[in-house]
Backbone and ligand atoms as CSV (ligand in chain L), in Angstrom:
chain,resi,resn,atom,element,x,y,z
A,1,MET,N,N,0.843,-1.200,0.000
A,1,MET,CA,C,0.000,0.000,0.000
A,1,MET,C,C,0.873,1.243,0.000
A,2,LYS,N,N,1.514,1.415,-1.113
A,2,LYS,CA,C,2.426,2.546,-1.205
A,2,LYS,C,C,1.673,3.881,-1.098
A,3,ARG,N,N,0.465,3.903,-1.668
A,3,ARG,CA,C,-0.307,5.144,-1.693
A,3,ARG,C,C,-0.641,5.627,-0.290
A,4,TRP,N,N,-0.924,4.648,0.580
A,4,TRP,CA,C,-1.221,5.018,1.963
A,4,TRP,C,C,0.017,5.492,2.679
A,5,GLY,N,N,1.132,4.990,2.189
A,5,GLY,CA,C,2.416,5.391,2.770
A,5,GLY,C,C,2.612,6.892,2.667
A,6,ILE,N,N,2.255,7.421,1.503
A,6,ILE,CA,C,2.374,8.867,1.301
A,6,ILE,C,C,1.492,9.597,2.319
A,7,LEU,N,N,0.329,9.000,2.481
A,7,LEU,CA,C,-0.641,9.628,3.364
A,7,LEU,C,C,-0.186,9.615,4.825
A,8,GLN,N,N,0.482,8.532,5.220
A,8,GLN,CA,C,0.855,8.384,6.629
A,8,GLN,C,C,1.535,9.613,7.215
A,9,GLY,N,N,2.487,10.117,6.479
A,9,GLY,CA,C,3.254,11.250,6.994
A,9,GLY,C,C,2.430,12.519,7.128
A,10,LYS,N,N,1.347,12.588,6.351
A,10,LYS,CA,C,0.563,13.825,6.327
A,10,LYS,C,C,-0.816,13.661,6.973
A,11,LYS,N,N,-0.919,12.583,7.718
A,11,LYS,CA,C,-2.202,12.237,8.322
A,11,LYS,C,C,-2.810,13.380,9.135
A,12,ASP,N,N,-1.987,14.005,9.933
A,12,ASP,CA,C,-2.491,15.089,10.790
A,12,ASP,C,C,-3.039,16.251,9.961
A,13,ASN,N,N,-2.284,16.556,8.890
A,13,ASN,CA,C,-2.732,17.655,8.025
A,13,ASN,C,C,-4.056,17.326,7.353
A,14,LEU,N,N,-4.165,16.084,6.895
A,14,LEU,CA,C,-5.401,15.682,6.215
A,14,LEU,C,C,-6.574,15.695,7.197
A,15,LEU,N,N,-6.313,15.214,8.408
A,15,LEU,CA,C,-7.359,15.223,9.438
A,15,LEU,C,C,-7.881,16.647,9.641
A,16,LYS,N,N,-6.944,17.563,9.705
A,16,LYS,CA,C,-7.281,18.974,9.918
A,16,LYS,C,C,-8.106,19.513,8.742
A,17,ASP,N,N,-7.649,19.203,7.535
A,17,ASP,CA,C,-8.368,19.664,6.339
A,17,ASP,C,C,-9.780,19.077,6.265
A,18,LEU,N,N,-9.893,17.836,6.637
A,18,LEU,CA,C,-11.210,17.190,6.589
A,18,LEU,C,C,-12.172,17.826,7.596
A,19,LYS,N,N,-11.613,18.185,8.744
A,19,LYS,CA,C,-12.468,18.747,9.803
A,19,LYS,C,C,-12.778,20.223,9.581
A,20,GLU,N,N,-11.836,20.920,8.960
A,20,GLU,CA,C,-11.983,22.382,8.926
A,20,GLU,C,C,-12.287,22.990,7.562
A,21,THR,N,N,-12.138,22.225,6.497
A,21,THR,CA,C,-12.434,22.799,5.182
A,21,THR,C,C,-13.592,22.049,4.516
A,22,THR,N,N,-14.103,22.677,3.469
A,22,THR,CA,C,-15.175,22.008,2.703
A,22,THR,C,C,-14.620,21.483,1.380
A,23,LEU,N,N,-13.294,21.375,1.288
A,23,LEU,CA,C,-12.677,20.824,0.072
A,23,LEU,C,C,-13.200,19.406,-0.157
A,24,THR,N,N,-13.441,19.093,-1.417
A,24,THR,CA,C,-13.987,17.763,-1.735
A,24,THR,C,C,-12.919,16.683,-1.515
A,25,PHE,N,N,-13.377,15.432,-1.417
A,25,PHE,CA,C,-12.450,14.302,-1.285
A,25,PHE,C,C,-11.501,14.271,-2.475
A,26,LYS,N,N,-12.037,14.624,-3.627
A,26,LYS,CA,C,-11.225,14.615,-4.851
A,26,LYS,C,C,-10.079,15.628,-4.731
A,27,LYS,N,N,-10.438,16.843,-4.306
A,27,LYS,CA,C,-9.453,17.917,-4.146
A,27,LYS,C,C,-8.402,17.541,-3.089
A,28,LEU,N,N,-8.884,16.952,-2.007
A,28,LEU,CA,C,-7.965,16.549,-0.929
A,28,LEU,C,C,-7.054,15.430,-1.406
A,29,GLY,N,N,-7.638,14.533,-2.195
A,29,GLY,CA,C,-6.850,13.443,-2.766
A,29,GLY,C,C,-5.702,13.990,-3.600
A,30,GLU,N,N,-6.030,14.994,-4.402
A,30,GLU,CA,C,-5.007,15.631,-5.246
A,30,GLU,C,C,-3.928,16.269,-4.368
A,31,ARG,N,N,-4.366,16.904,-3.330
A,31,ARG,CA,C,-3.432,17.604,-2.440
A,31,ARG,C,C,-2.489,16.625,-1.744
A,32,TYR,N,N,-3.020,15.435,-1.365
A,32,TYR,CA,C,-2.208,14.490,-0.595
A,32,TYR,C,C,-1.687,13.322,-1.426
A,33,GLY,N,N,-1.949,13.402,-2.715
A,33,GLY,CA,C,-1.396,12.380,-3.599
A,33,GLY,C,C,-2.007,11.016,-3.430
A,34,VAL,N,N,-3.285,10.951,-3.069
A,34,VAL,CA,C,-3.997,9.674,-2.981
A,34,VAL,C,C,-5.309,9.780,-3.747
A,35,SER,N,N,-6.001,8.636,-3.871
A,35,SER,CA,C,-7.245,8.669,-4.612
A,35,SER,C,C,-8.367,9.276,-3.765
A,36,ARG,N,N,-9.423,9.677,-4.464
A,36,ARG,CA,C,-10.606,10.210,-3.794
A,36,ARG,C,C,-11.173,9.176,-2.819
A,37,GLN,N,N,-11.198,7.891,-3.310
A,37,GLN,CA,C,-11.736,6.808,-2.493
A,37,GLN,C,C,-10.924,6.601,-1.213
A,38,ALA,N,N,-9.611,6.771,-1.351
A,38,ALA,CA,C,-8.733,6.597,-0.185
A,38,ALA,C,C,-9.040,7.651,0.876
A,39,VAL,N,N,-9.257,8.876,0.424
A,39,VAL,CA,C,-9.589,9.961,1.361
A,39,VAL,C,C,-10.931,9.680,2.029
A,40,HIS,N,N,-11.882,9.237,1.199
A,40,HIS,CA,C,-13.212,8.923,1.714
A,40,HIS,C,C,-13.149,7.839,2.784
A,41,ALA,N,N,-12.417,6.767,2.478
A,41,ALA,CA,C,-12.278,5.647,3.410
A,41,ALA,C,C,-11.605,6.103,4.708
A,42,PHE,N,N,-10.594,6.916,4.552
A,42,PHE,CA,C,-9.861,7.441,5.710
A,42,PHE,C,C,-10.790,8.272,6.605
A,43,SER,N,N,-11.555,9.130,5.939
A,43,SER,CA,C,-12.479,10.016,6.658
A,43,SER,C,C,-13.511,9.204,7.435
A,44,LYS,N,N,-13.979,8.145,6.795
A,44,LYS,CA,C,-14.997,7.294,7.400
A,44,LYS,C,C,-14.428,6.552,8.615
A,45,ARG,N,N,-13.215,6.028,8.405
A,45,ARG,CA,C,-12.544,5.279,9.485
A,45,ARG,C,C,-12.324,6.147,10.712
A,46,GLN,N,N,-12.010,7.406,10.460
A,46,GLN,CA,C,-11.726,8.337,11.565
A,46,GLN,C,C,-13.007,8.890,12.185
A,47,GLY,N,N,-14.140,8.588,11.531
A,47,GLY,CA,C,-15.422,9.087,12.042
A,47,GLY,C,C,-15.545,10.602,11.991
A,48,ILE,N,N,-15.004,11.176,10.927
A,48,ILE,CA,C,-14.992,12.643,10.815
A,48,ILE,C,C,-16.326,13.191,10.312
A,49,LYS,N,N,-16.769,14.243,10.965
A,49,LYS,CA,C,-17.960,14.934,10.496
A,49,LYS,C,C,-17.498,16.167,9.720
A,50,ARG,N,N,-17.762,16.147,8.416
A,50,ARG,CA,C,-17.295,17.259,7.570
A,50,ARG,C,C,-18.144,18.509,7.806
A,51,PRO,N,N,-17.516,19.680,7.773
A,51,PRO,CA,C,-18.329,20.900,7.881
A,51,PRO,C,C,-19.238,21.016,6.654
A,52,LEU,N,N,-20.439,21.563,6.857
A,52,LEU,CA,C,-21.384,21.672,5.748
A,52,LEU,C,C,-20.918,22.734,4.763
A,53,ARG,N,N,-21.040,22.381,3.530
A,53,ARG,CA,C,-20.706,23.334,2.483
A,53,ARG,C,C,-21.890,24.299,2.349
A,54,ALA,N,N,-21.593,25.595,2.376
A,54,ALA,CA,C,-22.670,26.584,2.237
A,54,ALA,C,C,-23.323,26.425,0.875
A,55,LYS,N,N,-24.642,26.521,0.869
A,55,LYS,CA,C,-25.359,26.301,-0.385
A,55,LYS,C,C,-25.415,27.559,-1.237
A,56,GLY,N,N,-25.348,27.398,-2.526
A,56,GLY,CA,C,-25.544,28.503,-3.462
A,56,GLY,C,C,-24.381,29.462,-3.558
A,57,HIS,N,N,-24.662,30.569,-4.222
A,57,HIS,CA,C,-23.646,31.576,-4.500
A,57,HIS,C,C,-23.239,32.313,-3.224
A,58,GLN,N,N,-21.954,32.465,-3.012
A,58,GLN,CA,C,-21.452,33.139,-1.820
A,58,GLN,C,C,-21.362,34.642,-2.061
A,59,THR,N,N,-22.492,35.322,-1.808
A,59,THR,CA,C,-22.526,36.760,-2.097
A,59,THR,C,C,-21.509,37.536,-1.261
A,60,GLY,N,N,-21.251,37.059,-0.064
A,60,GLY,CA,C,-20.305,37.734,0.824
A,60,GLY,C,C,-18.883,37.713,0.307
A,61,GLU,N,N,-18.594,36.742,-0.513
A,61,GLU,CA,C,-17.228,36.622,-1.022
A,61,GLU,C,C,-17.126,37.018,-2.484
A,62,CYS,N,N,-18.243,37.466,-3.053
A,62,CYS,CA,C,-18.252,37.796,-4.476
A,62,CYS,C,C,-18.041,39.297,-4.677
A,63,ARG,N,N,-17.060,39.620,-5.470
A,63,ARG,CA,C,-16.705,41.020,-5.705
A,63,ARG,C,C,-17.852,41.774,-6.374
A,64,LEU,N,N,-18.494,41.130,-7.345
A,64,LEU,CA,C,-19.605,41.772,-8.066
A,64,LEU,C,C,-20.785,42.026,-7.132
A,65,CYS,N,N,-21.120,41.033,-6.325
A,65,CYS,CA,C,-22.236,41.181,-5.387
A,65,CYS,C,C,-21.951,42.295,-4.392
A,66,GLN,N,N,-20.746,42.322,-3.878
A,66,GLN,CA,C,-20.405,43.345,-2.892
A,66,GLN,C,C,-20.480,44.744,-3.494
A,67,LYS,N,N,-20.042,44.848,-4.744
A,67,LYS,CA,C,-20.102,46.148,-5.428
A,67,LYS,C,C,-21.559,46.564,-5.651
A,68,LEU,N,N,-22.386,45.611,-6.026
A,68,LEU,CA,C,-23.813,45.898,-6.245
A,68,LEU,C,C,-24.482,46.365,-4.949
A,69,ILE,N,N,-24.157,45.702,-3.851
A,69,ILE,CA,C,-24.735,46.083,-2.562
A,69,ILE,C,C,-24.303,47.508,-2.197
A,70,GLN,N,N,-23.032,47.770,-2.453
A,70,GLN,CA,C,-22.483,49.098,-2.163
A,70,GLN,C,C,-23.243,50.182,-2.947
A,71,ILE,N,N,-23.467,49.940,-4.231
A,71,ILE,CA,C,-24.191,50.912,-5.068
A,71,ILE,C,C,-25.636,51.048,-4.585
A,72,SER,N,N,-26.223,49.930,-4.191
A,72,SER,CA,C,-27.633,49.940,-3.798
A,72,SER,C,C,-27.871,50.704,-2.499
A,73,LYS,N,N,-26.797,50.988,-1.770
A,73,LYS,CA,C,-26.951,51.712,-0.496
A,73,LYS,C,C,-27.005,53.217,-0.697
A,74,LYS,N,N,-26.748,53.660,-1.919
A,74,LYS,CA,C,-26.857,55.092,-2.206
A,74,LYS,C,C,-28.331,55.500,-2.118
A,75,PRO,N,N,-28.602,56.782,-1.771
A,75,PRO,CA,C,-30.009,57.193,-1.700
A,75,PRO,C,C,-30.707,57.083,-3.058
A,76,HIS,N,N,-31.953,56.672,-3.038
A,76,HIS,CA,C,-32.770,56.504,-4.245
A,76,HIS,C,C,-32.070,55.627,-5.289
A,77,SER,N,N,-31.442,54.583,-4.822
A,77,SER,CA,C,-30.624,53.780,-5.733
A,77,SER,C,C,-31.445,53.054,-6.793
A,78,GLU,N,N,-32.774,52.924,-6.567
A,78,GLU,CA,C,-33.577,52.252,-7.595
A,78,GLU,C,C,-33.738,53.132,-8.832
A,79,PHE,N,N,-33.295,54.410,-8.725
A,79,PHE,CA,C,-33.363,55.305,-9.887
A,79,PHE,C,C,-31.996,55.489,-10.549
A,80,ILE,N,N,-31.072,54.639,-10.172
A,80,ILE,CA,C,-29.785,54.612,-10.867
A,80,ILE,C,C,-29.963,53.640,-12.035
A,81,SER,N,N,-29.691,54.108,-13.230
A,81,SER,CA,C,-29.940,53.243,-14.388
A,81,SER,C,C,-28.930,52.096,-14.449
A,82,ILE,N,N,-29.334,51.063,-15.125
A,82,ILE,CA,C,-28.497,49.874,-15.255
A,82,ILE,C,C,-27.177,50.205,-15.984
A,83,HIS,N,N,-27.228,51.227,-16.835
A,83,HIS,CA,C,-26.014,51.647,-17.552
A,83,HIS,C,C,-24.969,52.174,-16.572
A,84,THR,N,N,-25.450,52.995,-15.634
A,84,THR,CA,C,-24.544,53.568,-14.630
A,84,THR,C,C,-24.027,52.481,-13.693
A,85,ILE,N,N,-24.920,51.582,-13.313
A,85,ILE,CA,C,-24.509,50.485,-12.427
A,85,ILE,C,C,-23.403,49.666,-13.088
A,86,ARG,N,N,-23.623,49.343,-14.360
A,86,ARG,CA,C,-22.639,48.562,-15.104
A,86,ARG,C,C,-21.305,49.279,-15.177
A,87,LYS,N,N,-21.391,50.584,-15.427
A,87,LYS,CA,C,-20.170,51.373,-15.543
A,87,LYS,C,C,-19.408,51.357,-14.216
A,88,GLU,N,N,-20.136,51.554,-13.131
A,88,GLU,CA,C,-19.498,51.586,-11.808
A,88,GLU,C,C,-18.893,50.239,-11.428
A,89,MET,N,N,-19.484,49.174,-11.967
A,89,MET,CA,C,-18.975,47.840,-11.656
A,89,MET,C,C,-17.815,47.451,-12.547
A,90,GLY,N,N,-17.609,48.261,-13.592
A,90,GLY,CA,C,-16.539,47.939,-14.526
A,90,GLY,C,C,-16.900,46.777,-15.430
A,91,VAL,N,N,-18.210,46.503,-15.544
A,91,VAL,CA,C,-18.668,45.464,-16.463
A,91,VAL,C,C,-19.091,46.167,-17.746
A,92,LYS,N,N,-18.306,46.010,-18.786
A,92,LYS,CA,C,-18.564,46.774,-20.006
A,92,LYS,C,C,-19.841,46.328,-20.712
A,93,SER,N,N,-19.966,45.056,-20.950
A,93,SER,CA,C,-21.160,44.594,-21.662
A,93,SER,C,C,-21.565,43.236,-21.120
A,94,GLY,N,N,-22.481,42.629,-21.822
A,94,GLY,CA,C,-22.896,41.289,-21.412
A,94,GLY,C,C,-23.851,41.327,-20.247
A,95,ARG,N,N,-24.282,40.144,-19.851
A,95,ARG,CA,C,-25.303,40.054,-18.820
A,95,ARG,C,C,-24.757,39.365,-17.579
A,96,LYS,N,N,-23.454,39.406,-17.441
A,96,LYS,CA,C,-22.769,38.716,-16.364
A,96,LYS,C,C,-23.281,39.142,-14.984
A,97,TYR,N,N,-23.548,40.425,-14.831
A,97,TYR,CA,C,-23.965,40.951,-13.537
A,97,TYR,C,C,-25.394,40.521,-13.181
A,98,LEU,N,N,-26.195,40.154,-14.200
A,98,LEU,CA,C,-27.615,39.877,-13.963
A,98,LEU,C,C,-27.850,38.750,-12.958
A,99,TYR,N,N,-27.053,37.711,-13.070
A,99,TYR,CA,C,-27.172,36.576,-12.148
A,99,TYR,C,C,-26.968,37.042,-10.710
A,100,HIS,N,N,-25.948,37.867,-10.531
A,100,HIS,CA,C,-25.623,38.363,-9.190
A,100,HIS,C,C,-26.734,39.272,-8.668
A,101,LEU,N,N,-27.216,40.133,-9.572
A,101,LEU,CA,C,-28.295,41.058,-9.221
A,101,LEU,C,C,-29.545,40.303,-8.769
A,102,GLN,N,N,-29.910,39.281,-9.535
A,102,GLN,CA,C,-31.115,38.520,-9.205
A,102,GLN,C,C,-30.935,37.734,-7.908
A,103,THR,N,N,-29.738,37.189,-7.717
A,103,THR,CA,C,-29.452,36.464,-6.475
A,103,THR,C,C,-29.627,37.390,-5.279
A,104,LEU,N,N,-29.120,38.604,-5.399
A,104,LEU,CA,C,-29.214,39.571,-4.305
A,104,LEU,C,C,-30.663,39.975,-4.042
A,105,ARG,N,N,-31.422,40.129,-5.122
A,105,ARG,CA,C,-32.843,40.467,-4.963
A,105,ARG,C,C,-33.569,39.317,-4.282
A,106,ASP,N,N,-33.317,38.107,-4.753
A,106,ASP,CA,C,-33.977,36.919,-4.194
A,106,ASP,C,C,-33.715,36.782,-2.700
A,107,ARG,N,N,-32.526,37.178,-2.284
A,107,ARG,CA,C,-32.179,37.022,-0.863
A,107,ARG,C,C,-32.477,38.283,-0.064
A,108,GLY,N,N,-33.098,39.247,-0.724
A,108,GLY,CA,C,-33.471,40.478,-0.030
A,108,GLY,C,C,-32.293,41.348,0.355
A,109,LEU,N,N,-31.175,41.175,-0.340
A,109,LEU,CA,C,-29.980,41.963,0.002
A,109,LEU,C,C,-29.945,43.298,-0.749
A,110,VAL,N,N,-30.700,43.392,-1.832
A,110,VAL,CA,C,-30.919,44.685,-2.493
A,110,VAL,C,C,-32.424,44.798,-2.752
A,111,ASP,N,N,-32.877,46.036,-2.983
A,111,ASP,CA,C,-34.302,46.257,-3.231
A,111,ASP,C,C,-34.738,45.551,-4.520
A,112,GLU,N,N,-35.984,45.124,-4.507
A,112,GLU,CA,C,-36.560,44.437,-5.671
A,112,GLU,C,C,-36.484,45.311,-6.930
A,113,LYS,N,N,-36.528,46.628,-6.729
A,113,LYS,CA,C,-36.537,47.557,-7.872
A,113,LYS,C,C,-35.123,47.962,-8.307
A,114,PHE,N,N,-34.137,47.621,-7.510
A,114,PHE,CA,C,-32.770,48.029,-7.826
A,114,PHE,C,C,-32.269,47.354,-9.100
A,115,GLY,N,N,-31.754,48.191,-10.012
A,115,GLY,CA,C,-31.184,47.660,-11.247
A,115,GLY,C,C,-32.195,47.396,-12.341
A,116,ARG,N,N,-33.412,47.935,-12.195
A,116,ARG,CA,C,-34.434,47.692,-13.211
A,116,ARG,C,C,-34.643,48.886,-14.136
A,117,LEU,N,N,-34.109,50.025,-13.752
A,117,LEU,CA,C,-34.300,51.222,-14.579
A,117,LEU,C,C,-33.338,51.186,-15.773
A,118,HIS,N,N,-33.909,51.311,-16.954
A,118,HIS,CA,C,-33.078,51.254,-18.149
A,118,HIS,C,C,-32.828,52.626,-18.763
A,119,SER,N,N,-33.756,53.547,-18.516
A,119,SER,CA,C,-33.691,54.842,-19.180
A,119,SER,C,C,-32.685,55.795,-18.527
A,120,LYS,N,N,-31.722,56.206,-19.326
A,120,LYS,CA,C,-30.746,57.186,-18.853
A,120,LYS,C,C,-31.422,58.529,-18.634
A,121,ARG,N,N,-32.435,58.794,-19.469
A,121,ARG,CA,C,-33.150,60.060,-19.369
A,121,ARG,C,C,-33.925,60.144,-18.047
A,122,ALA,N,N,-34.580,59.033,-17.700
A,122,ALA,CA,C,-35.312,58.996,-16.430
A,122,ALA,C,C,-34.344,59.167,-15.263
A,123,GLU,N,N,-33.200,58.524,-15.354
A,123,GLU,CA,C,-32.190,58.644,-14.303
A,123,GLU,C,C,-31.788,60.103,-14.118
A,124,LYS,N,N,-31.575,60.767,-15.235
A,124,LYS,CA,C,-31.162,62.172,-15.224
A,124,LYS,C,C,-32.260,63.042,-14.602
A,125,ALA,N,N,-33.488,62.793,-15.030
A,125,ALA,CA,C,-34.612,63.575,-14.525
A,125,ALA,C,C,-34.780,63.392,-13.009
A,126,TYR,N,N,-34.700,62.143,-12.562
A,126,TYR,CA,C,-34.880,61.873,-11.136
A,126,TYR,C,C,-33.732,62.445,-10.303
A,127,ALA,N,N,-32.545,62.424,-10.860
A,127,ALA,CA,C,-31.398,62.973,-10.132
A,127,ALA,C,C,-31.647,64.451,-9.836
A,128,ILE,N,N,-32.264,65.159,-10.775
A,128,ILE,CA,C,-32.611,66.572,-10.561
A,128,ILE,C,C,-33.777,66.657,-9.567
A,129,TYR,N,N,-34.766,65.822,-9.787
A,129,TYR,CA,C,-35.982,65.811,-8.971
A,129,TYR,C,C,-35.670,65.635,-7.475
A,130,PHE,N,N,-34.689,64.779,-7.178
A,130,PHE,CA,C,-34.365,64.489,-5.784
A,130,PHE,C,C,-33.504,65.556,-5.122
A,131,THR,N,N,-32.849,66.384,-5.934
A,131,THR,CA,C,-31.878,67.316,-5.346
A,131,THR,C,C,-32.224,68.789,-5.547
A,132,LYS,N,N,-32.985,69.092,-6.577
A,132,LYS,CA,C,-33.254,70.506,-6.873
A,132,LYS,C,C,-34.720,70.851,-6.643
A,133,ARG,N,N,-34.928,72.041,-6.120
A,133,ARG,CA,C,-36.292,72.497,-5.885
A,133,ARG,C,C,-36.831,73.123,-7.171
A,134,LEU,N,N,-37.220,72.285,-8.083
A,134,LEU,CA,C,-37.698,72.780,-9.389
A,134,LEU,C,C,-39.054,72.162,-9.720
A,135,PRO,N,N,-39.883,72.914,-10.443
A,135,PRO,CA,C,-41.154,72.327,-10.870
A,135,PRO,C,C,-40.913,71.115,-11.770
A,136,ILE,N,N,-41.794,70.150,-11.687
A,136,ILE,CA,C,-41.667,68.918,-12.468
A,136,ILE,C,C,-41.576,69.227,-13.962
A,137,ARG,N,N,-42.369,70.208,-14.380
A,137,ARG,CA,C,-42.370,70.611,-15.790
A,137,ARG,C,C,-40.987,71.081,-16.254
A,138,THR,N,N,-40.358,71.894,-15.382
A,138,THR,CA,C,-39.030,72.438,-15.704
A,138,THR,C,C,-38.010,71.301,-15.861
A,139,ILE,N,N,-38.086,70.344,-14.947
A,139,ILE,CA,C,-37.163,69.202,-15.008
A,139,ILE,C,C,-37.398,68.432,-16.311
A,140,GLY,N,N,-38.672,68.212,-16.601
A,140,GLY,CA,C,-39.018,67.502,-17.825
A,140,GLY,C,C,-38.436,68.179,-19.055
A,141,ARG,N,N,-38.568,69.505,-19.075
A,141,ARG,CA,C,-38.065,70.260,-20.231
A,141,ARG,C,C,-36.549,70.116,-20.347
A,142,LYS,N,N,-35.877,70.162,-19.186
A,142,LYS,CA,C,-34.413,70.051,-19.167
A,142,LYS,C,C,-33.924,68.752,-19.820
A,143,VAL,N,N,-34.604,67.662,-19.525
A,143,VAL,CA,C,-34.108,66.369,-20.018
A,143,VAL,C,C,-34.793,65.923,-21.317
A,144,GLY,N,N,-35.837,66.655,-21.712
A,144,GLY,CA,C,-36.519,66.325,-22.965
A,144,GLY,C,C,-37.724,65.424,-22.816
A,145,TYR,N,N,-38.394,65.530,-21.671
A,145,TYR,CA,C,-39.643,64.783,-21.487
A,145,TYR,C,C,-40.827,65.691,-21.784
A,146,LYS,N,N,-41.781,65.185,-22.498
A,146,LYS,CA,C,-43.011,65.928,-22.746
A,146,LYS,C,C,-43.751,66.084,-21.418
A,147,SER,N,N,-43.860,64.977,-20.695
A,147,SER,CA,C,-44.484,65.055,-19.377
A,147,SER,C,C,-43.749,64.150,-18.400
A,148,PHE,N,N,-42.830,64.764,-17.652
A,148,PHE,CA,C,-42.106,64.014,-16.631
A,148,PHE,C,C,-43.090,63.553,-15.557
A,149,TYR,N,N,-44.140,64.361,-15.380
A,149,TYR,CA,C,-45.155,64.018,-14.381
A,149,TYR,C,C,-45.776,62.645,-14.664
A,150,SER,N,N,-46.101,62.393,-15.927
A,150,SER,CA,C,-46.716,61.088,-16.226
A,150,SER,C,C,-45.705,59.948,-16.082
A,151,ILE,N,N,-44.422,60.262,-16.285
A,151,ILE,CA,C,-43.378,59.249,-16.053
A,151,ILE,C,C,-43.349,58.889,-14.565
A,152,ILE,N,N,-43.435,59.922,-13.736
A,152,ILE,CA,C,-43.445,59.708,-12.282
A,152,ILE,C,C,-44.648,58.846,-11.883
A,153,GLN,N,N,-45.806,59.196,-12.433
A,153,GLN,CA,C,-47.013,58.432,-12.124
A,153,GLN,C,C,-46.868,56.975,-12.557
A,154,TRP,N,N,-46.276,56.805,-13.719
A,154,TRP,CA,C,-46.072,55.462,-14.254
A,154,TRP,C,C,-45.166,54.642,-13.329
A,155,HIS,N,N,-44.063,55.271,-12.904
A,155,HIS,CA,C,-43.140,54.570,-12.003
A,155,HIS,C,C,-43.800,54.256,-10.658
A,156,ARG,N,N,-44.593,55.201,-10.167
A,156,ARG,CA,C,-45.302,54.953,-8.906
A,156,ARG,C,C,-46.209,53.741,-9.066
A,157,GLY,N,N,-46.851,53.665,-10.211
A,157,GLY,CA,C,-47.732,52.529,-10.499
A,157,GLY,C,C,-46.983,51.203,-10.518
A,158,LEU,N,N,-45.722,51.271,-10.938
A,158,LEU,CA,C,-44.902,50.048,-10.990
A,158,LEU,C,C,-44.353,49.672,-9.620
A,159,GLY,N,N,-44.544,50.545,-8.654
A,159,GLY,CA,C,-44.084,50.246,-7.303
A,159,GLY,C,C,-42.824,50.965,-6.881
A,160,TYR,N,N,-42.356,51.891,-7.719
A,160,TYR,CA,C,-41.187,52.684,-7.324
A,160,TYR,C,C,-41.615,53.684,-6.257
A,161,ASP,N,N,-40.725,53.890,-5.300
A,161,ASP,CA,C,-41.026,54.822,-4.235
A,161,ASP,C,C,-40.549,56.221,-4.645
A,162,VAL,N,N,-41.463,56.990,-5.231
A,162,VAL,CA,C,-41.114,58.350,-5.653
A,162,VAL,C,C,-41.655,59.335,-4.613
A,163,PRO,N,N,-40.765,59.976,-3.863
A,163,PRO,CA,C,-41.235,60.926,-2.846
A,163,PRO,C,C,-41.844,62.174,-3.497
A,164,PRO,N,N,-42.586,62.973,-2.714
A,164,PRO,CA,C,-43.166,64.182,-3.294
A,164,PRO,C,C,-42.075,65.147,-3.779
A,165,SER,N,N,-42.443,65.985,-4.706
A,165,SER,CA,C,-41.504,66.953,-5.279
A,165,SER,C,C,-40.974,67.907,-4.208
A,166,LEU,N,N,-39.708,68.295,-4.333
A,166,LEU,CA,C,-39.132,69.268,-3.407
A,166,LEU,C,C,-39.717,70.647,-3.660
A,167,TYR,N,N,-40.208,70.806,-4.858
A,167,TYR,CA,C,-40.768,72.096,-5.239
A,167,TYR,C,C,-42.166,72.242,-4.637
A,168,VAL,N,N,-42.355,73.348,-3.912
A,168,VAL,CA,C,-43.667,73.572,-3.310
A,168,VAL,C,C,-44.461,74.490,-4.227
A,169,TYR,N,N,-45.559,73.947,-4.716
A,169,TYR,CA,C,-46.409,74.732,-5.604
A,169,TYR,C,C,-47.222,75.687,-4.748
A,170,ASP,N,N,-46.938,76.975,-4.902
A,170,ASP,CA,C,-47.713,77.942,-4.102
A,170,ASP,C,C,-49.041,78.248,-4.796
A,171,GLY,N,N,-49.844,79.078,-4.173
A,171,GLY,CA,C,-51.181,79.381,-4.683
A,171,GLY,C,C,-51.157,79.922,-6.103
A,172,ARG,N,N,-50.223,80.835,-6.348
A,172,ARG,CA,C,-50.167,81.464,-7.671
A,172,ARG,C,C,-49.852,80.434,-8.759
A,173,GLU,N,N,-48.879,79.613,-8.438
A,173,GLU,CA,C,-48.464,78.564,-9.372
A,173,GLU,C,C,-49.644,77.640,-9.681
A,174,ARG,N,N,-50.361,77.326,-8.601
A,174,ARG,CA,C,-51.479,76.407,-8.733
A,174,ARG,C,C,-52.569,76.996,-9.648
A,175,SER,N,N,-52.900,78.269,-9.426
A,175,SER,CA,C,-53.957,78.863,-10.244
A,175,SER,C,C,-53.482,79.052,-11.685
A,176,ARG,N,N,-52.172,79.272,-11.839
A,176,ARG,CA,C,-51.615,79.401,-13.192
A,176,ARG,C,C,-51.809,78.087,-13.954
A,177,ILE,N,N,-51.500,76.975,-13.261
A,177,ILE,CA,C,-51.666,75.659,-13.890
A,177,ILE,C,C,-53.137,75.418,-14.208
A,178,LYS,N,N,-53.977,75.779,-13.229
A,178,LYS,CA,C,-55.419,75.581,-13.394
A,178,LYS,C,C,-55.938,76.316,-14.625
A,179,SER,N,N,-55.560,77.583,-14.733
A,179,SER,CA,C,-56.070,78.381,-15.854
A,179,SER,C,C,-55.512,77.854,-17.176
A,180,LYS,N,N,-54.326,77.331,-17.100
A,180,LYS,CA,C,-53.733,76.773,-18.308
A,180,LYS,C,C,-54.535,75.551,-18.768
A,181,ILE,N,N,-54.890,74.729,-17.773
A,181,ILE,CA,C,-55.694,73.546,-18.093
A,181,ILE,C,C,-57.037,73.988,-18.665
A,182,GLN,N,N,-57.603,75.016,-18.055
A,182,GLN,CA,C,-58.877,75.571,-18.535
A,182,GLN,C,C,-58.765,75.986,-20.009
A,183,ARG,N,N,-57.683,76.736,-20.265
A,183,ARG,CA,C,-57.457,77.227,-21.627
A,183,ARG,C,C,-57.358,76.061,-22.606
A,184,ARG,N,N,-56.665,75.032,-22.139
A,184,ARG,CA,C,-56.461,73.863,-23.002
A,184,ARG,C,C,-57.797,73.200,-23.336
A,185,LYS,N,N,-58.662,73.155,-22.311
A,185,LYS,CA,C,-59.969,72.535,-22.504
A,185,LYS,C,C,-60.805,73.311,-23.517
A,186,GLN,N,N,-60.652,74.635,-23.440
A,186,GLN,CA,C,-61.453,75.473,-24.330
A,186,GLN,C,C,-61.043,75.341,-25.798
A,187,ARG,N,N,-59.745,74.981,-25.950
A,187,ARG,CA,C,-59.241,74.897,-27.324
A,187,ARG,C,C,-59.858,73.767,-28.125
L,1,ZN,ZN,ZN,-22.002,37.486,-6.933
């Protein structure tokens, strides 16, 4: 049993690896120069209880997942477009990040809405909406929306959490809008 001979000298190390790592018998066999079956038999003889291998993707150890979580912690992160997310992750193209994104959503580690916005224009509009005290119409005009207001309503309908506008419509503004609507109706 020459093969076991090799193992004899490293028995303590193998015992330690079996008890403390989740390396497969095959991998351990390679490491100690014996067959997978030999490692298995050895483990059984010693009555070793192997540590459980964690199931599924290890988000805690995944660079992409960690980066996604980091981005998702920014305020109003569900309004960061997928283009920007990709750029920040250094993923130029492809759908490589999608698996990680969905895994994180499934486990509740990022918001369900995070990474679903595709429109760069909407991202731009919301970035203004969240930071500047401007009428919705003005923001819409800046980015080229006919009605940013209806975009907001649409997103609210989809379940996006859109807070009220920072811009406070005073009485004059309100009556101006009202009369404008009136005029439109008359036309
Ligand atoms: Zn990942």
